[in-house]
C-alpha positions as CSV (number, residue, x, y, z in Angstrom):
1,M,4.8,6.7,-0.9
2,T,5.7,4.9,2.3
3,R,2.6,4.1,4.3
4,P,1.9,4.3,8.1
5,T,3.1,2.1,11.0
6,P,0.5,-0.5,12.1
7,L,-0.3,-2.1,15.4
8,F,2.0,-5.1,14.9
9,E,5.8,-5.5,14.7
10,T,7.6,-8.2,12.7
11,A,10.6,-10.2,13.9
12,F,12.7,-12.6,12.0
13,A,13.7,-15.7,14.0
14,E,17.2,-17.2,13.8
15,D,15.9,-19.9,11.4
16,C,14.6,-17.1,9.1
17,S,10.9,-18.1,9.6
18,L,8.4,-15.3,9.7
19,Q,6.8,-14.5,13.0
20,T,4.4,-11.7,14.0
21,K,4.6,-10.3,17.5
22,P,1.3,-8.6,18.4
23,R,1.2,-5.7,20.7
24,R,-2.4,-6.4,21.6
25,L,-3.8,-9.7,20.5
26,S,-1.9,-13.0,20.3
27,R,-1.8,-14.9,17.0
28,R,-0.9,-18.5,16.3
29,Q,2.2,-19.2,14.3
30,V,1.9,-20.8,10.9
31,F,4.3,-23.5,11.9
32,G,1.9,-25.5,14.1
33,W,-0.4,-25.9,11.1
34,A,2.5,-26.8,8.8
35,L,3.9,-29.4,11.2
36,G,0.6,-31.0,11.6
37,A,0.1,-31.3,7.9
38,A,3.6,-32.8,7.5
39,L,3.0,-35.4,10.2
40,A,-0.4,-36.3,8.8
41,A,1.0,-36.9,5.3
42,P,2.7,-40.3,5.9
43,L,-0.5,-41.6,7.6
44,T,-2.8,-40.8,4.8
45,G,-0.5,-41.5,1.9
46,C,-1.4,-38.2,0.3
47,S,0.6,-35.1,-0.3
48,P,0.1,-32.4,2.3
49,P,-2.0,-29.4,1.3
50,L,-0.3,-26.2,0.4
51,P,0.4,-23.9,3.3
52,P,-1.6,-20.7,3.2
53,L,-0.8,-17.8,0.9
54,R,1.1,-15.4,3.2
55,V,0.2,-11.7,2.4
56,G,2.1,-8.9,4.1
57,S,0.6,-5.5,4.8
58,I,1.1,-2.4,6.9
59,V,-1.9,-0.4,7.9
60,F,-3.3,1.9,5.2
61,P,-6.9,2.6,4.2
62,G,-6.5,1.2,0.7
63,Y,-5.2,-2.1,2.1
64,E,-7.8,-2.6,4.8
65,L,-10.5,-4.3,2.7
66,M,-8.5,-7.5,2.8
67,F,-8.6,-7.3,6.6
68,L,-12.3,-6.5,6.5
69,A,-12.8,-9.6,4.3
70,R,-11.1,-11.6,7.1
71,E,-13.4,-10.0,9.7
72,L,-16.4,-10.8,7.7
73,G,-15.4,-14.5,7.5
74,L,-14.7,-14.4,3.7
75,L,-11.1,-15.6,4.0
76,A,-10.4,-19.2,4.8
77,P,-7.4,-19.2,7.2
78,E,-6.1,-22.4,5.7
79,A,-6.0,-20.7,2.2
80,V,-4.9,-17.1,3.0
81,R,-2.9,-15.7,6.0
82,L,-2.7,-11.9,6.3
83,V,0.5,-10.9,8.1
84,E,0.4,-7.4,9.7
85,M,3.8,-5.8,9.5
86,R,5.5,-2.8,11.0
87,S,7.0,-1.1,8.0
88,N,7.3,-1.3,4.2
89,T,11.0,-2.2,4.7
90,D,10.0,-5.3,6.6
91,V,7.5,-6.3,3.9
92,L,10.0,-6.0,1.1
93,R,12.6,-7.9,3.0
94,A,10.2,-10.7,3.7
95,L,9.2,-10.9,0.1
96,G,12.8,-11.0,-1.0
97,A,13.6,-13.8,1.4
98,G,10.6,-15.8,0.3
99,Q,8.9,-15.5,3.7
100,L,5.9,-13.9,2.1
101,E,4.3,-14.9,-1.2
102,A,2.4,-11.6,-1.6
103,A,2.1,-8.1,-0.2
104,A,0.2,-4.8,-0.5
105,L,2.7,-2.3,-1.9
106,T,2.9,1.1,-3.6
107,L,3.8,0.9,-7.2
108,D,7.1,2.5,-6.7
109,E,8.0,-0.1,-4.0
110,L,7.1,-2.8,-6.5
111,L,9.4,-1.3,-9.1
112,S,12.3,-1.0,-6.5
113,A,11.8,-4.7,-5.6
114,R,11.9,-5.7,-9.2
115,A,15.1,-3.7,-9.7
116,D,16.6,-5.6,-6.7
117,G,15.8,-8.9,-8.5
118,V,12.5,-9.9,-6.8
119,D,10.2,-10.9,-9.6
120,L,6.8,-9.6,-8.5
121,R,3.6,-9.4,-10.5
122,V,0.7,-7.1,-10.0
123,V,-2.4,-9.2,-9.6
124,L,-4.7,-6.5,-8.3
125,V,-4.9,-2.7,-8.2
126,L,-6.0,-1.9,-4.6
127,D,-6.4,1.9,-4.9
128,I,-5.6,4.9,-7.0
129,S,-4.9,8.2,-5.2
130,E,-7.2,10.9,-6.6
131,G,-6.8,13.5,-3.9
132,S,-5.7,11.3,-0.9
133,D,-2.1,12.5,-1.3
134,V,-1.9,16.3,-0.7
135,V,0.3,19.3,-0.1
136,L,-0.9,21.4,2.8
137,G,0.3,24.9,3.7
138,R,-0.1,27.0,6.8
139,P,-3.1,29.3,6.8
140,G,-1.1,32.3,5.4
141,I,0.0,30.4,2.4
142,R,-2.8,30.5,-0.1
143,R,-1.1,29.5,-3.4
144,A,1.6,27.0,-4.4
145,A,3.7,29.9,-5.8
146,D,3.8,31.3,-2.2
147,L,6.1,28.4,-1.3
148,K,9.2,30.1,-2.8
149,G,11.9,30.1,-0.1
150,R,9.7,28.1,2.3
151,R,10.3,24.8,4.2
152,I,8.4,21.9,2.8
153,G,8.3,18.5,4.6
154,V,8.3,15.6,2.2
155,E,9.0,11.9,2.5
156,D,12.1,10.6,0.7
157,S,10.2,8.2,-1.6
158,A,9.0,8.0,-5.2
159,G,5.6,9.1,-4.1
160,G,7.0,12.1,-2.3
161,A,9.1,12.9,-5.3
162,V,6.0,12.7,-7.6
163,M,4.0,15.0,-5.4
164,L,6.8,17.5,-4.8
165,G,7.7,17.6,-8.5
166,A,4.2,18.1,-9.6
167,L,3.6,20.8,-7.0
168,L,6.7,22.7,-8.1
169,D,5.7,22.4,-11.8
170,A,2.3,23.9,-11.0
171,A,3.9,26.7,-9.0
172,G,6.6,27.4,-11.6
173,L,9.3,26.8,-9.1
174,S,12.5,24.7,-9.1
175,V,13.6,22.5,-6.2
176,E,16.5,25.0,-5.6
177,Q,13.9,27.6,-4.7
178,I,12.4,25.7,-1.7
179,H,13.9,24.1,1.4
180,K,13.1,20.4,1.4
181,V,12.8,18.9,4.9
182,P,12.8,15.0,5.1
183,I,9.9,13.6,7.1
184,T,7.9,10.4,7.3
185,L,4.1,10.3,6.6
186,N,3.2,9.0,10.0
187,R,4.8,12.0,11.6
188,S,3.2,14.6,9.4
189,I,1.1,16.1,12.2
190,E,4.0,16.1,14.6
191,F,6.3,17.9,12.2
192,Y,3.6,20.4,11.3
193,A,2.8,21.1,14.9
194,S,6.4,21.8,15.7
195,G,6.4,24.9,13.6
196,L,9.4,23.7,11.6
197,L,7.5,23.5,8.3
198,D,5.6,25.9,6.1
199,A,4.0,23.1,4.1
200,V,3.9,19.4,4.2
201,V,3.4,16.6,1.6
202,T,1.1,14.1,3.4
203,A,-1.9,11.9,2.8
204,E,-5.1,10.7,4.5
205,P,-5.8,10.1,7.3
206,W,-3.3,12.8,8.5
207,A,-4.4,15.3,5.9
208,G,-7.9,15.5,7.4
209,T,-6.5,16.1,10.8
210,L,-4.2,18.9,9.6
211,E,-7.0,20.6,7.6
212,A,-9.2,20.6,10.7
213,Q,-6.3,22.4,12.4
214,G,-6.3,25.1,9.8
215,A,-3.8,23.8,7.1
216,H,-4.7,24.9,3.6
217,R,-4.8,22.5,0.6
218,L,-2.4,23.8,-2.1
219,F,-2.2,20.7,-4.3
220,D,-3.3,17.1,-4.4
221,S,-3.0,13.9,-6.4
222,S,-6.2,14.5,-8.4
223,A,-4.0,16.7,-10.6
224,I,-1.8,13.7,-11.4
225,P,-4.2,10.8,-11.9
226,G,-2.7,7.3,-12.1
227,L,0.8,8.0,-10.8
228,I,0.2,7.1,-7.1
229,V,-1.2,3.6,-7.0
230,D,-1.3,0.8,-4.5
231,V,-1.2,-2.8,-5.7
232,L,-1.3,-6.4,-4.5
233,A,1.9,-7.9,-5.6
234,V,2.7,-11.6,-5.8
235,R,6.0,-13.4,-6.3
236,A,6.0,-14.9,-9.8
237,D,7.0,-18.3,-8.5
238,A,3.9,-18.3,-6.2
239,V,1.2,-17.2,-8.7
240,E,0.9,-20.6,-10.4
241,R,1.6,-22.6,-7.3
242,Q,-1.1,-20.9,-5.2
243,L,-3.5,-19.6,-7.9
244,S,-6.5,-21.1,-6.1
245,A,-5.7,-19.2,-2.8
246,L,-5.0,-16.1,-4.8
247,R,-8.4,-16.2,-6.5
248,R,-10.1,-16.7,-3.1
249,L,-8.3,-13.6,-1.8
250,V,-9.2,-11.5,-4.8
251,S,-12.8,-12.6,-4.7
252,A,-13.0,-11.8,-0.9
253,Q,-11.5,-8.4,-1.6
254,F,-14.2,-7.5,-4.0
255,E,-16.9,-8.9,-1.7
256,A,-15.5,-6.7,1.1
257,L,-15.4,-3.7,-1.3
258,A,-19.1,-4.3,-2.2
259,A,-20.0,-4.4,1.5
260,F,-18.1,-1.2,2.2
261,Q,-19.7,0.6,-0.7
262,R,-23.2,-0.7,0.0
263,N,-23.2,0.1,3.7
264,P,-20.1,1.9,5.0
265,E,-21.6,2.7,8.4
266,Q,-22.3,-1.0,9.1
267,V,-18.7,-2.1,8.5
268,A,-17.0,1.0,9.9
269,P,-16.7,-0.6,13.4
270,Q,-14.7,-3.4,11.9
271,L,-12.4,-1.1,10.0
272,A,-11.9,1.4,12.8
273,P,-9.6,-0.5,15.2
274,R,-6.8,-1.1,12.7
275,L,-7.0,2.4,11.2
276,Q,-6.9,3.7,14.8
277,V,-9.8,6.1,14.2
278,A,-13.3,6.3,15.5
279,P,-16.0,4.5,13.5
280,E,-17.6,7.8,12.4
281,N,-14.2,8.9,10.9
282,V,-13.6,5.8,8.8
283,N,-15.2,7.2,5.6
284,A,-12.9,10.3,5.9
285,A,-9.8,8.0,5.9
286,F,-10.8,6.8,2.4
287,R,-11.3,10.3,1.1
288,G,-9.5,10.8,-2.3
289,L,-9.0,7.0,-2.8
290,K,-10.5,5.3,-5.8
291,L,-11.1,1.6,-5.1
292,P,-11.3,-0.3,-8.4
293,D,-13.8,-3.1,-8.8
294,A,-13.2,-6.3,-10.9
295,A,-14.1,-4.7,-14.2
296,Q,-11.8,-1.7,-13.6
297,N,-9.0,-4.0,-12.6
298,R,-9.3,-6.0,-15.8
299,A,-8.9,-2.8,-17.7
300,W,-5.9,-1.7,-15.6
301,L,-4.1,-5.0,-15.8
302,Q,-4.4,-5.6,-19.5
303,P,-1.1,-5.5,-21.5
304,G,-0.4,-1.8,-22.4
305,G,-3.2,-0.7,-20.1
306,P,-3.2,2.1,-17.4
307,L,-1.0,0.1,-15.0
308,Q,1.7,-0.3,-17.6
309,Q,1.5,3.3,-18.6
310,S,1.7,4.5,-14.9
311,A,4.6,2.2,-14.2
312,D,6.5,3.5,-17.2
313,S,6.0,7.1,-16.2
314,L,6.9,6.4,-12.6
315,M,10.0,4.5,-13.5
316,K,11.3,7.4,-15.6
317,L,10.7,9.7,-12.7
318,M,12.5,7.4,-10.3
319,V,15.5,7.2,-12.6
320,K,15.5,11.0,-12.9
321,Q,15.3,11.3,-9.1
322,S,18.1,8.6,-8.6
323,L,15.6,6.3,-6.8
324,L,16.4,3.7,-9.5
325,K,19.9,3.3,-10.9
326,Q,18.5,2.6,-14.4
327,A,15.4,1.6,-16.3
328,I,14.0,-1.9,-15.6
329,D,12.2,-4.4,-17.7
330,L,8.5,-3.8,-17.3
331,R,7.4,-6.8,-19.4
332,Q,5.2,-9.3,-17.5
333,L,4.4,-6.6,-14.9
334,S,0.9,-7.9,-14.3
335,D,-0.9,-11.2,-14.1
336,A,-4.7,-11.1,-14.3
337,R,-5.3,-14.8,-13.6
338,G,-6.3,-14.0,-10.0
339,L,-9.4,-12.2,-11.3
340,G,-10.7,-15.5,-12.7
341,K,-13.0,-15.7,-15.7
342,R,-15.4,-12.9,-16.6
């Protein structure tokens, strides 16, 4: 499911180098560092250090612990550079062009990228939706079966297709018995407020806002565990080359997760600005998201494990929904080396 628009836009310069254009805070470009390293190399007689691992991400609660790690000083900027981007399309384009080595993606986005020839490996499961994705109806609609003949807003993505298909199965309805209205997640509240929809397929943090306005929960992702998953994906050619930086990122992610779980109120002020919510509403933004720790990630990433099973089920659905032209090779889907030794 496509995730929301962050505070930063991404532009591609004529020389195809990746640049971030902040709307609020300026950021140094990576090229000054790279040029300095290149100039220093002949003087020292040593090979220049590797440039930082560039990790693309839009704003979404499940992705924010990486940024919390940066705020807590757990990420060395010379090893890992987080790149805030405007849309999932920008992220996938940059990955394909080799302008990012890694990115936070939904599992369906990763499958689409692999189908397009970008060899990505899952090195970390960031979150699993267990109620964060939801179908909400207007107050008069109390059951999923009441949606027959109604207008349902849903994003044109694999995540949207998963949620809509599961909802219709639960209601005993076919897609021909409802009116599907294309929307984007970040406009869920706007579309609902317009009166054009009887129900909407959405996710946190918008779901909480709509429920506060009287929308009624008809179905959520807790009924389809393991199908809506967010992952940290890395280009296969970068895993080996920048394994040390990758391990530092994964370690920092788990440290930030521990800090968030231990004392969420203390770190909420650091998470709130990017999520564009008040600190007291940060916890609600994570409602329905399972955030796997290191042990759970090892289980998910093992050959034939939950990740492989989820990807296989999702791929079949995407082929059925014409979101993939054909089945793709799911071998070497994951790489657990970023987790380090037990």
